[in-house]
C-alpha positions as CSV (number, residue, x, y, z in Angstrom):
1,M,-42.7,-11.6,-43.6
2,A,-39.0,-11.6,-42.5
3,Y,-38.0,-10.2,-39.1
4,V,-34.5,-8.9,-38.4
5,V,-33.4,-9.1,-34.8
6,D,-30.3,-7.0,-33.8
7,R,-28.4,-9.0,-31.2
8,R,-25.3,-6.9,-31.2
9,L,-24.0,-6.4,-27.7
10,N,-24.3,-2.9,-26.4
11,S,-22.2,-1.1,-23.8
12,K,-23.3,-0.3,-20.3
13,N,-24.8,2.8,-21.7
14,K,-28.1,1.3,-23.0
15,S,-28.8,4.4,-25.1
16,L,-25.5,4.3,-27.0
17,V,-27.1,4.4,-30.4
18,N,-29.4,7.3,-29.5
19,R,-26.5,9.2,-27.9
20,Q,-24.4,8.9,-31.1
21,R,-27.3,10.1,-33.1
22,F,-27.8,13.0,-30.7
23,L,-24.1,14.0,-30.9
24,K,-24.2,13.9,-34.7
25,R,-27.3,16.1,-34.8
26,Y,-25.8,18.8,-32.5
27,H,-22.3,18.5,-33.8
28,E,-21.8,22.2,-34.4
29,Q,-23.1,23.3,-31.0
30,I,-20.9,20.8,-29.2
31,R,-17.8,21.7,-31.3
32,E,-18.4,25.4,-30.4
33,A,-18.7,24.6,-26.7
34,V,-15.5,22.5,-26.8
35,S,-13.7,25.5,-28.4
36,D,-14.9,27.8,-25.6
37,A,-13.8,25.3,-23.0
38,V,-10.2,25.3,-24.3
39,S,-9.8,29.0,-23.7
40,R,-11.2,29.1,-20.1
41,R,-9.6,25.9,-18.7
42,N,-6.4,25.4,-16.9
43,I,-3.7,23.3,-18.6
44,T,-4.1,20.4,-16.2
45,D,-7.9,20.2,-16.9
46,M,-7.5,20.5,-20.7
47,Q,-8.3,16.8,-21.5
48,R,-11.2,16.0,-19.1
49,G,-14.8,15.9,-20.2
50,D,-17.1,18.8,-20.0
51,S,-20.7,19.9,-19.6
52,I,-22.2,21.1,-22.9
53,T,-25.0,23.6,-23.0
54,I,-27.2,23.8,-26.0
55,P,-29.5,26.9,-26.3
56,K,-33.2,26.1,-26.2
57,R,-33.6,27.7,-29.6
58,D,-31.4,24.9,-31.1
59,I,-33.3,21.9,-29.7
60,S,-36.7,22.7,-31.1
61,E,-38.4,19.9,-32.9
62,P,-40.0,20.3,-36.3
63,V,-43.8,20.2,-36.2
64,F,-46.7,20.6,-38.7
65,R,-49.0,23.6,-38.2
66,H,-52.0,25.0,-40.0
67,G,-51.1,27.8,-42.3
68,Q,-52.8,31.2,-42.3
69,G,-55.7,31.9,-44.6
70,G,-58.4,29.7,-46.1
71,Q,-61.7,28.6,-44.6
72,R,-61.6,26.2,-41.7
73,E,-64.5,24.7,-39.8
74,I,-63.5,23.4,-36.4
75,V,-65.7,21.9,-33.7
76,H,-64.0,21.8,-30.4
77,P,-65.0,19.0,-28.0
78,G,-67.0,20.2,-25.0
79,N,-68.4,23.3,-26.7
80,K,-72.0,23.9,-25.4
81,E,-72.1,27.7,-25.8
82,F,-71.1,28.8,-29.3
83,I,-72.3,27.9,-32.7
84,Q,-70.8,28.6,-36.1
85,G,-70.6,32.4,-36.9
86,D,-70.6,33.6,-33.2
87,R,-67.9,36.1,-32.3
88,I,-66.1,35.3,-29.1
89,Q,-65.8,38.1,-26.6
90,R,-62.5,39.2,-25.2
91,P,-62.0,38.1,-21.6
92,P,-62.6,40.9,-19.1
93,G,-59.5,42.5,-17.6
94,G,-57.4,41.8,-20.6
95,G,-56.9,38.1,-19.8
96,G,-55.1,36.0,-22.3
97,G,-52.5,38.6,-23.2
98,G,-49.6,40.3,-21.6
99,S,-49.9,43.8,-20.4
100,G,-46.3,44.7,-21.1
101,S,-45.8,46.2,-17.7
102,G,-42.7,44.2,-17.0
103,E,-43.9,42.5,-13.8
104,A,-43.6,38.8,-13.2
105,S,-46.5,36.5,-14.0
106,D,-47.9,33.8,-11.8
107,A,-48.7,31.6,-14.8
108,G,-47.0,30.2,-17.9
109,E,-44.0,27.9,-18.5
110,G,-40.6,28.2,-20.0
111,V,-37.7,26.0,-21.2
112,D,-34.2,26.2,-19.8
113,D,-31.1,25.5,-21.9
114,F,-30.3,21.9,-22.4
115,V,-27.2,20.7,-20.5
116,F,-25.5,17.3,-20.8
117,Q,-22.1,15.8,-20.1
118,I,-19.6,14.5,-22.7
119,S,-16.8,12.1,-21.8
120,Q,-13.0,12.6,-22.0
121,S,-12.7,10.6,-25.2
122,E,-15.7,12.5,-26.8
123,F,-14.2,15.8,-25.8
124,L,-10.8,15.0,-27.4
125,E,-12.6,13.6,-30.5
126,Y,-14.3,17.0,-31.0
127,L,-11.2,18.9,-30.0
128,F,-9.0,17.4,-32.7
129,E,-11.5,16.6,-35.4
130,D,-10.3,17.0,-38.9
131,L,-6.7,17.7,-37.8
132,A,-3.5,15.9,-38.9
133,L,0.2,16.4,-39.2
134,P,0.8,17.8,-42.7
135,N,2.9,16.0,-45.3
136,M,3.1,12.7,-43.4
137,V,4.7,10.0,-45.5
138,K,5.5,6.3,-44.7
139,R,9.2,6.1,-44.3
140,Q,9.6,2.5,-43.1
141,L,8.1,-0.2,-40.9
142,V,8.2,0.5,-37.2
143,G,8.9,-2.4,-34.9
144,S,7.2,-5.8,-35.1
145,E,4.2,-5.2,-32.9
146,S,2.1,-3.7,-35.7
147,F,0.6,-6.3,-38.0
148,E,-2.4,-6.7,-40.2
149,T,-4.0,-10.0,-41.2
150,H,-4.4,-10.6,-44.9
151,R,-6.0,-13.5,-46.9
152,A,-3.3,-15.6,-48.6
153,G,-5.2,-18.2,-50.6
154,F,-6.1,-21.6,-49.2
155,S,-4.5,-24.4,-47.2
156,E,-5.2,-28.1,-46.7
157,V,-4.8,-27.8,-42.9
158,G,-6.5,-25.5,-40.5
159,S,-9.2,-25.2,-37.8
160,P,-12.8,-26.0,-38.5
161,N,-13.9,-22.3,-38.2
162,Q,-11.6,-21.5,-41.2
163,I,-13.0,-24.1,-43.6
164,N,-14.0,-22.8,-47.0
165,I,-17.2,-24.6,-48.0
166,V,-17.2,-23.6,-51.6
167,R,-13.6,-24.7,-52.3
168,T,-14.2,-27.9,-50.3
169,M,-17.3,-28.9,-52.3
170,R,-15.6,-28.0,-55.6
171,S,-12.6,-30.2,-54.7
172,A,-15.0,-33.1,-53.6
173,Q,-16.9,-32.9,-56.9
174,A,-13.6,-32.9,-58.9
175,R,-12.4,-36.0,-57.0
176,R,-15.7,-37.8,-57.6
177,I,-15.7,-37.1,-61.3
178,A,-12.1,-38.2,-61.6
179,L,-12.7,-41.5,-59.7
180,S,-16.0,-42.5,-61.1
181,G,-16.1,-41.0,-64.6
182,K,-15.2,-44.2,-66.5
183,A,-17.6,-46.3,-64.4
184,R,-20.5,-43.8,-65.0
185,R,-19.9,-44.0,-68.8
186,R,-19.9,-47.8,-68.7
187,R,-23.1,-47.8,-66.6
188,R,-24.9,-45.6,-69.2
189,E,-23.8,-48.1,-71.9
190,V,-25.1,-51.1,-69.9
191,L,-28.4,-49.4,-69.3
192,A,-28.7,-48.6,-73.0
193,E,-28.0,-52.3,-73.9
194,L,-30.6,-53.5,-71.4
195,D,-33.2,-51.2,-73.0
196,K,-32.3,-52.5,-76.4
197,Q,-32.6,-56.1,-75.3
198,D,-36.0,-55.4,-73.9
199,E,-37.1,-54.6,-77.4
200,E,-35.3,-57.5,-79.1
201,E,-36.1,-60.3,-76.5
202,P,-32.5,-61.4,-75.8
203,T,-31.4,-64.7,-74.1
204,D,-31.5,-65.0,-70.4
205,E,-27.7,-65.5,-70.2
206,D,-26.9,-62.2,-72.0
207,R,-29.3,-60.2,-69.8
208,L,-28.0,-61.8,-66.6
209,A,-24.5,-60.9,-67.5
210,L,-25.5,-57.3,-68.1
211,E,-27.4,-57.1,-64.8
212,E,-24.4,-58.5,-62.9
213,E,-22.1,-55.9,-64.5
214,L,-24.6,-53.1,-63.7
215,S,-24.7,-54.3,-60.1
216,R,-20.8,-54.2,-59.9
217,L,-20.8,-50.7,-61.4
218,N,-23.4,-49.4,-58.9
219,F,-21.4,-50.9,-56.0
220,R,-18.2,-49.3,-57.2
221,L,-19.9,-45.9,-57.6
222,N,-21.5,-46.1,-54.2
223,T,-18.1,-46.7,-52.6
224,V,-16.8,-43.4,-53.8
225,P,-17.3,-41.1,-50.7
226,F,-19.2,-37.8,-51.2
227,L,-16.6,-36.0,-49.0
228,D,-13.1,-37.0,-48.1
229,D,-10.5,-35.6,-45.8
230,F,-8.5,-34.8,-48.9
231,D,-11.2,-32.5,-50.1
232,L,-11.1,-30.1,-47.1
233,K,-9.8,-26.6,-47.9
234,Y,-9.2,-23.9,-45.3
235,N,-8.8,-20.1,-45.6
236,L,-5.2,-19.2,-45.1
237,H,-4.4,-15.9,-43.3
238,V,-1.0,-14.5,-42.8
239,R,0.3,-11.6,-40.6
240,V,1.9,-8.9,-42.6
241,P,3.8,-6.0,-41.0
242,K,1.7,-2.9,-41.0
243,P,3.4,0.2,-42.5
244,S,3.4,2.9,-39.8
245,P,5.1,6.3,-40.2
246,K,7.9,7.2,-37.8
247,A,7.6,10.8,-36.7
248,V,9.2,13.1,-34.3
249,M,7.9,16.5,-33.1
250,F,10.3,19.2,-31.7
251,C,8.6,21.6,-29.3
252,V,10.7,24.7,-28.9
253,M,9.7,27.3,-26.3
254,D,11.2,30.6,-25.4
255,V,11.5,31.1,-21.6
256,S,13.6,34.2,-21.6
257,G,13.0,37.3,-19.4
258,S,11.0,39.1,-22.1
259,M,8.3,36.4,-21.9
260,T,5.9,37.5,-19.2
261,Q,4.0,34.9,-17.2
262,D,0.9,35.4,-19.2
263,I,2.8,34.8,-22.5
264,K,4.4,31.7,-21.1
265,E,1.0,30.3,-20.0
266,T,-0.3,30.9,-23.5
267,A,2.7,29.2,-25.0
268,K,2.3,26.2,-22.6
269,R,-1.3,26.0,-23.6
270,F,-0.4,25.7,-27.2
271,F,2.2,23.0,-26.6
272,F,-0.1,21.1,-24.3
273,L,-2.8,21.0,-27.0
274,L,-0.2,19.8,-29.4
275,Y,1.0,17.1,-27.0
276,L,-2.6,15.8,-26.5
277,F,-3.2,15.9,-30.2
278,L,-0.1,13.7,-30.9
279,Q,-0.9,11.3,-28.1
280,K,-4.5,10.8,-29.3
281,N,-3.9,10.5,-33.1
282,Y,-0.5,8.9,-33.5
283,E,0.9,5.7,-31.9
284,H,4.5,5.9,-33.1
285,I,5.7,9.4,-32.5
286,E,8.4,10.9,-30.4
287,V,8.4,14.3,-28.8
288,V,11.5,16.3,-28.1
289,F,11.1,19.2,-25.7
290,I,13.5,22.2,-26.0
291,R,13.6,25.2,-23.7
292,H,15.8,28.2,-24.3
293,H,16.9,31.6,-23.0
294,T,20.5,32.4,-23.7
295,Q,21.2,28.7,-23.8
296,A,19.0,25.8,-25.1
297,Q,18.5,22.5,-23.4
298,E,16.6,19.4,-24.2
299,V,14.3,18.6,-21.2
300,D,11.6,16.2,-20.2
301,E,7.9,16.9,-20.2
302,E,7.7,17.9,-16.5
303,T,10.5,20.4,-16.8
304,F,9.2,21.8,-20.1
305,F,5.8,22.7,-18.7
306,Y,6.5,23.5,-15.1
307,S,10.1,24.7,-14.7
308,R,10.5,28.5,-13.8
309,E,14.0,29.0,-15.2
310,T,14.5,32.2,-17.2
311,G,17.3,34.4,-18.6
312,G,18.3,36.4,-21.7
313,T,17.2,35.7,-25.3
314,V,19.3,33.8,-27.9
315,V,16.9,32.0,-30.2
316,S,19.5,30.5,-32.4
317,S,20.7,28.3,-29.6
318,A,17.5,26.3,-29.7
319,L,17.4,26.0,-33.5
320,T,21.0,24.9,-33.5
321,L,20.3,22.3,-30.9
322,M,17.3,21.1,-32.9
323,A,19.5,20.7,-36.0
324,D,22.1,18.8,-34.1
325,I,19.6,16.4,-32.6
326,I,18.2,15.8,-36.1
327,E,21.6,15.0,-37.5
328,E,22.5,12.7,-34.6
329,R,19.3,10.8,-33.9
330,Y,16.6,11.3,-36.6
331,S,17.6,10.7,-40.2
332,P,15.3,12.4,-42.6
333,N,15.3,9.3,-44.7
334,E,13.7,7.3,-41.9
335,W,11.7,9.9,-39.9
336,N,8.9,12.4,-40.5
337,I,10.3,15.5,-38.7
338,Y,8.1,18.3,-37.4
339,G,8.8,21.4,-35.4
340,A,6.7,23.9,-33.4
341,Q,8.2,27.1,-32.0
342,A,6.6,29.6,-29.6
343,S,8.1,33.0,-28.7
344,D,7.2,36.6,-28.1
345,G,9.4,37.4,-31.1
346,D,12.0,39.4,-29.1
347,N,15.6,38.5,-30.1
348,W,19.0,40.2,-30.5
349,Q,19.4,41.7,-33.9
350,E,22.7,40.0,-34.4
351,D,21.2,36.6,-33.5
352,N,18.6,36.8,-36.3
353,Q,21.1,36.0,-39.0
354,R,22.2,32.9,-37.0
355,C,18.6,31.8,-36.8
356,H,18.2,32.2,-40.5
357,K,21.3,30.1,-41.2
358,A,20.2,27.3,-38.7
359,L,16.8,27.1,-40.3
360,V,17.9,27.2,-44.0
361,D,20.9,24.9,-43.6
362,G,19.9,22.4,-40.9
363,I,16.1,22.4,-40.3
364,L,13.8,23.4,-43.2
365,P,15.5,21.0,-45.8
366,N,14.9,18.1,-43.4
367,V,11.4,18.7,-41.9
368,Q,8.0,17.8,-43.2
369,Y,6.5,20.9,-41.5
370,F,7.6,23.7,-39.1
371,T,5.4,26.2,-37.5
372,Y,6.0,29.3,-35.5
373,I,3.6,31.3,-33.3
374,E,4.4,34.8,-32.0
375,I,2.5,35.6,-28.8
376,G,1.6,39.0,-27.5
377,D,-0.3,42.1,-28.5
378,R,2.7,44.2,-29.5
379,D,3.7,45.0,-33.0
380,P,5.5,42.2,-34.9
381,Q,9.1,41.8,-33.7
382,G,12.3,41.1,-35.5
383,L,11.8,37.3,-35.4
384,W,8.4,37.6,-37.1
385,H,9.9,39.7,-40.0
386,L,12.6,37.1,-40.5
387,Y,10.2,34.2,-40.6
388,Q,7.9,36.0,-43.0
389,H,10.6,35.8,-45.7
390,L,11.2,32.1,-44.9
391,E,7.5,31.4,-45.2
392,A,7.4,32.8,-48.7
393,D,10.4,30.6,-49.7
394,Y,9.1,27.4,-48.0
395,S,5.4,27.8,-48.2
396,D,4.8,24.0,-48.4
397,R,6.5,23.3,-45.1
398,F,6.6,26.5,-43.1
399,A,3.7,28.4,-41.4
400,I,3.6,31.3,-39.0
401,Q,0.7,32.7,-36.9
402,R,0.2,35.5,-34.3
403,V,-1.6,34.9,-31.0
404,R,-2.7,37.7,-28.7
405,D,-4.3,35.7,-25.8
406,N,-5.6,32.3,-24.8
407,S,-8.9,32.7,-26.7
408,E,-7.0,32.6,-30.0
409,I,-4.9,29.5,-29.3
410,Y,-7.4,26.9,-30.4
411,P,-8.4,28.6,-33.7
412,V,-4.8,29.1,-34.6
413,F,-4.0,25.5,-33.6
414,R,-6.7,24.3,-36.0
415,E,-5.4,26.5,-38.8
416,L,-1.9,25.2,-38.4
417,F,-2.8,21.5,-38.3
418,K,-5.9,21.3,-40.5
419,K,-6.0,18.1,-42.5
420,T,-4.6,18.2,-46.0
421,M,-3.9,15.6,-48.7
422,V,-1.4,12.9,-47.7
423,V,1.8,12.9,-49.7
424,E,2.5,9.4,-51.2
């Protein structure tokens, strides 16, 4: 009987395998709890782990029970009072059943909901599961720090751990055949002559000559080494640059006076989710933050999320700035360009045409994907109606969604960035 011993090293968590099996089993419950956590957390706490509660009804184990009906004969251990066919009397006072009066009982047991902790990495894994940037293509190689090791045939030099045994033995056998083939043929001929002379009783001189020649041939064959340094063959590996897509994400947020504090917080929550998603899933990606009121400005991460600057509303200023940055720094032939815009939809009517021109002429022809969310419980505003027409014309790269409050941010985010087929 063969015994297989698993000697793979485990992490500090001795029950890692069981934990992974548990997470897989209750995948849907954990994913639902993660979704609820997104809507109730502050932005700064968005990426930490969480306590997950699984209802007791979902952790029940499958068991086998006797079905109803049929004839069963059961003898319980310790029974000294009843025999087969006796009818058991109901306990006095209604014992064994609930009275339904609603009062607490001094007996019985229950099961609380099961609560456990998931780590930060596990939380983010469930948070961004099955999400990806749409239409990502490999434009060119990024830097020299990303390489893959590929097999590239065989070499006659290398380290002992890279030796290829099959190739080495094949080379050794070919060398021995080449060096000793003629001698082996001659030895077979000499052996055949010796056998023939045994039958014909030859002279001693002829037999002695054949035996001396056989001795020389054996010595020559024995001097051919079984394995020589020339035979050693090693696996050759080369480092090949790994194709990695270059991508840039433009985050465009309206901070005008029409954006209330609640709407701004909802917009920041959306962009913070997007920022975490990009950090976790993509190594080579740049993020450009743009805030706008009457004027647009490229800012850093700290200013984008925490500055309290406000003013009027001119949406076209942000779109024009985005188009200018694309032209100056991000060639569409080399970069995958993405954009995400959040606003309450309020804009000057005269500015909507400038927004249309900036999108059609400078942004949509160059981006892989552009998304817009309109935040608030009001009726759709002018910007929404403008973008509806663009969505119909650019359905493969343009998407819009409406969000009323924080509870809708995560479902909308998943809808906008759900994983699709990769464009080759």
